[in-house]
MITI-857658 format. One record per residue (C-alpha): y, x, z; residue number from 1. Coordinates in steps of 0.5 Angstrom, whole numbers, padded with zeros to 4 digits. Layout:
! residues N
+-------+-------+-------+-----+
!    yy !    xx !    zz !   n !
+-------+-------+-------+-----+
!     Y !     X !     Z ! NUM !
...
+-------+-------+-------+-----+
! end
This chain:
! residues 164
+-------+-------+-------+-----+
!    yy !    xx !    zz !   n !
+-------+-------+-------+-----+
! -0064 ! -0019 !  0029 !   1 !
! -0062 ! -0016 !  0022 !   2 !
! -0069 ! -0011 !  0022 !   3 !
! -0073 ! -0018 !  0023 !   4 !
! -0070 ! -0021 !  0017 !   5 !
! -0075 ! -0023 !  0012 !   6 !
! -0074 ! -0025 !  0004 !   7 !
! -0073 ! -0032 !  0006 !   8 !
! -0068 ! -0031 !  0011 !   9 !
! -0064 ! -0027 !  0006 !  10 !
! -0064 ! -0032 !  0001 !  11 !
! -0062 ! -0037 !  0006 !  12 !
! -0056 ! -0033 !  0008 !  13 !
! -0054 ! -0032 !  0000 !  14 !
! -0055 ! -0039 ! -0001 !  15 !
! -0050 ! -0041 !  0005 !  16 !
! -0045 ! -0036 !  0003 !  17 !
! -0045 ! -0039 ! -0004 !  18 !
! -0044 ! -0046 ! -0001 !  19 !
! -0044 ! -0048 !  0006 !  20 !
! -0044 ! -0055 !  0005 !  21 !
! -0051 ! -0055 !  0002 !  22 !
! -0056 ! -0060 !  0005 !  23 !
! -0062 ! -0057 !  0009 !  24 !
! -0066 ! -0061 !  0004 !  25 !
! -0063 ! -0057 ! -0002 !  26 !
! -0063 ! -0051 !  0001 !  27 !
! -0070 ! -0051 !  0003 !  28 !
! -0071 ! -0053 ! -0005 !  29 !
! -0067 ! -0047 ! -0007 !  30 !
! -0071 ! -0042 ! -0002 !  31 !
! -0078 ! -0044 ! -0003 !  32 !
! -0080 ! -0047 !  0003 !  33 !
! -0080 ! -0054 !  0006 !  34 !
! -0074 ! -0057 !  0010 !  35 !
! -0076 ! -0057 !  0017 !  36 !
! -0078 ! -0049 !  0018 !  37 !
! -0071 ! -0048 !  0013 !  38 !
! -0067 ! -0052 !  0019 !  39 !
! -0071 ! -0048 !  0024 !  40 !
! -0069 ! -0041 !  0021 !  41 !
! -0062 ! -0043 !  0020 !  42 !
! -0061 ! -0045 !  0027 !  43 !
! -0064 ! -0038 !  0029 !  44 !
! -0059 ! -0035 !  0025 !  45 !
! -0054 ! -0039 !  0028 !  46 !
! -0056 ! -0037 !  0035 !  47 !
! -0057 ! -0030 !  0034 !  48 !
! -0050 ! -0029 !  0031 !  49 !
! -0051 ! -0027 !  0024 !  50 !
! -0048 ! -0034 !  0022 !  51 !
! -0042 ! -0034 !  0026 !  52 !
! -0039 ! -0041 !  0023 !  53 !
! -0037 ! -0045 !  0017 !  54 !
! -0030 ! -0046 !  0014 !  55 !
! -0027 ! -0049 !  0008 !  56 !
! -0023 ! -0044 !  0004 !  57 !
! -0016 ! -0047 !  0002 !  58 !
! -0012 ! -0046 ! -0004 !  59 !
! -0006 ! -0044 !  0000 !  60 !
! -0001 ! -0045 ! -0006 !  61 !
! -0003 ! -0052 ! -0006 !  62 !
! -0001 ! -0053 !  0001 !  63 !
!  0006 ! -0050 !  0001 !  64 !
!  0004 ! -0043 !  0003 !  65 !
!  0007 ! -0039 ! -0003 !  66 !
!  0007 ! -0032 !  0000 !  67 !
!  0002 ! -0027 !  0001 !  68 !
!  0004 ! -0020 !  0005 !  69 !
!  0001 ! -0015 !  0008 !  70 !
!  0004 ! -0011 !  0014 !  71 !
!  0002 ! -0004 !  0016 !  72 !
!  0004 ! -0003 !  0023 !  73 !
!  0004 !  0004 !  0027 !  74 !
!  0004 !  0003 !  0035 !  75 !
!  0008 !  0008 !  0040 !  76 !
!  0002 !  0009 !  0043 !  77 !
! -0006 !  0009 !  0041 !  78 !
! -0008 !  0008 !  0049 !  79 !
! -0013 !  0003 !  0050 !  80 !
! -0008 ! -0002 !  0054 !  81 !
! -0003 ! -0002 !  0048 !  82 !
! -0008 ! -0003 !  0043 !  83 !
! -0011 ! -0009 !  0047 !  84 !
! -0004 ! -0012 !  0048 !  85 !
! -0002 ! -0011 !  0041 !  86 !
! -0009 ! -0015 !  0039 !  87 !
! -0008 ! -0020 !  0044 !  88 !
!  0000 ! -0021 !  0041 !  89 !
! -0003 ! -0022 !  0034 !  90 !
! -0008 ! -0027 !  0036 !  91 !
! -0002 ! -0031 !  0038 !  92 !
!  0002 ! -0031 !  0031 !  93 !
! -0001 ! -0036 !  0026 !  94 !
!  0002 ! -0033 !  0020 !  95 !
! -0003 ! -0027 !  0021 !  96 !
! -0009 ! -0029 !  0018 !  97 !
! -0013 ! -0023 !  0019 !  98 !
! -0012 ! -0016 !  0023 !  99 !
! -0016 ! -0010 !  0022 ! 100 !
! -0015 ! -0003 !  0027 ! 101 !
! -0015 !  0003 !  0022 ! 102 !
! -0016 !  0010 !  0023 ! 103 !
! -0011 !  0015 !  0020 ! 104 !
! -0003 !  0014 !  0020 ! 105 !
! -0003 !  0006 !  0020 ! 106 !
! -0006 !  0003 !  0027 ! 107 !
! -0006 ! -0004 !  0024 ! 108 !
! -0006 ! -0008 !  0018 ! 109 !
! -0004 ! -0015 !  0018 ! 110 !
! -0005 ! -0020 !  0012 ! 111 !
!  0000 ! -0025 !  0013 ! 112 !
!  0001 ! -0032 !  0009 ! 113 !
!  0007 ! -0035 !  0009 ! 114 !
!  0011 ! -0041 !  0006 ! 115 !
!  0016 ! -0037 !  0003 ! 116 !
!  0020 ! -0030 !  0004 ! 117 !
!  0025 ! -0032 !  0009 ! 118 !
!  0019 ! -0035 !  0013 ! 119 !
!  0016 ! -0028 !  0013 ! 120 !
!  0022 ! -0024 !  0014 ! 121 !
!  0023 ! -0028 !  0020 ! 122 !
!  0017 ! -0027 !  0023 ! 123 !
!  0017 ! -0019 !  0021 ! 124 !
!  0024 ! -0019 !  0024 ! 125 !
!  0024 ! -0023 !  0030 ! 126 !
!  0016 ! -0023 !  0032 ! 127 !
!  0013 ! -0017 !  0029 ! 128 !
!  0018 ! -0011 !  0030 ! 129 !
!  0020 ! -0014 !  0037 ! 130 !
!  0013 ! -0013 !  0040 ! 131 !
!  0014 ! -0008 !  0045 ! 132 !
!  0008 ! -0004 !  0043 ! 133 !
!  0011 ! -0003 !  0035 ! 134 !
!  0014 !  0003 !  0033 ! 135 !
!  0014 !  0002 !  0025 ! 136 !
!  0013 ! -0003 !  0020 ! 137 !
!  0012 ! -0003 !  0013 ! 138 !
!  0011 ! -0009 !  0009 ! 139 !
!  0009 ! -0010 !  0002 ! 140 !
!  0008 ! -0017 ! -0002 ! 141 !
!  0002 ! -0019 ! -0006 ! 142 !
!  0003 ! -0020 ! -0013 ! 143 !
! -0003 ! -0023 ! -0015 ! 144 !
! -0010 ! -0024 ! -0012 ! 145 !
! -0015 ! -0020 ! -0017 ! 146 !
! -0021 ! -0021 ! -0013 ! 147 !
! -0024 ! -0025 ! -0008 ! 148 !
! -0031 ! -0026 ! -0005 ! 149 !
! -0032 ! -0029 !  0001 ! 150 !
! -0038 ! -0027 !  0006 ! 151 !
! -0042 ! -0020 !  0005 ! 152 !
! -0045 ! -0017 ! -0001 ! 153 !
! -0053 ! -0018 !  0000 ! 154 !
! -0057 ! -0014 ! -0005 ! 155 !
! -0061 ! -0017 ! -0010 ! 156 !
! -0067 ! -0013 ! -0008 ! 157 !
! -0067 ! -0016 ! -0001 ! 158 !
! -0068 ! -0023 ! -0004 ! 159 !
! -0072 ! -0021 ! -0010 ! 160 !
! -0067 ! -0025 ! -0014 ! 161 !
! -0061 ! -0023 ! -0018 ! 162 !
! -0055 ! -0024 ! -0014 ! 163 !
! -0050 ! -0030 ! -0016 ! 164 !
+-------+-------+-------+-----+
! end
């Protein structure tokens, strides 16, 4: 459907990324169409899978999660069965919030959010390094977040307006 997106669809996507709680009436006003066709377009974007879902972005520190860390994981083998088994294991660990398979020396990078250093260390020692497929783990702690922009960059050229 990406090739079938028009300027209005791109505007809808831009606005929803900026505020997923916007009302359909306000969304329609911002993109310059009436509410019924706006709702139909949003539903079509959802059904096509372009819009995967909606969520609230939480301030982890305000709810007691003081530590953000990254774990770079090397596996014993890069056979598909081992990769899949590790990915399934990762999905069961709540401390891991994001996981990416990489090319190069590191097989996976995990973004972990924990209440404190002891909780993260416990996870690394008792869960991560104990996983059958894991050969090596290197960890690093985040000092501060310098940039966070959720969603996908939408160039101004596709919407006919400047991007916020």
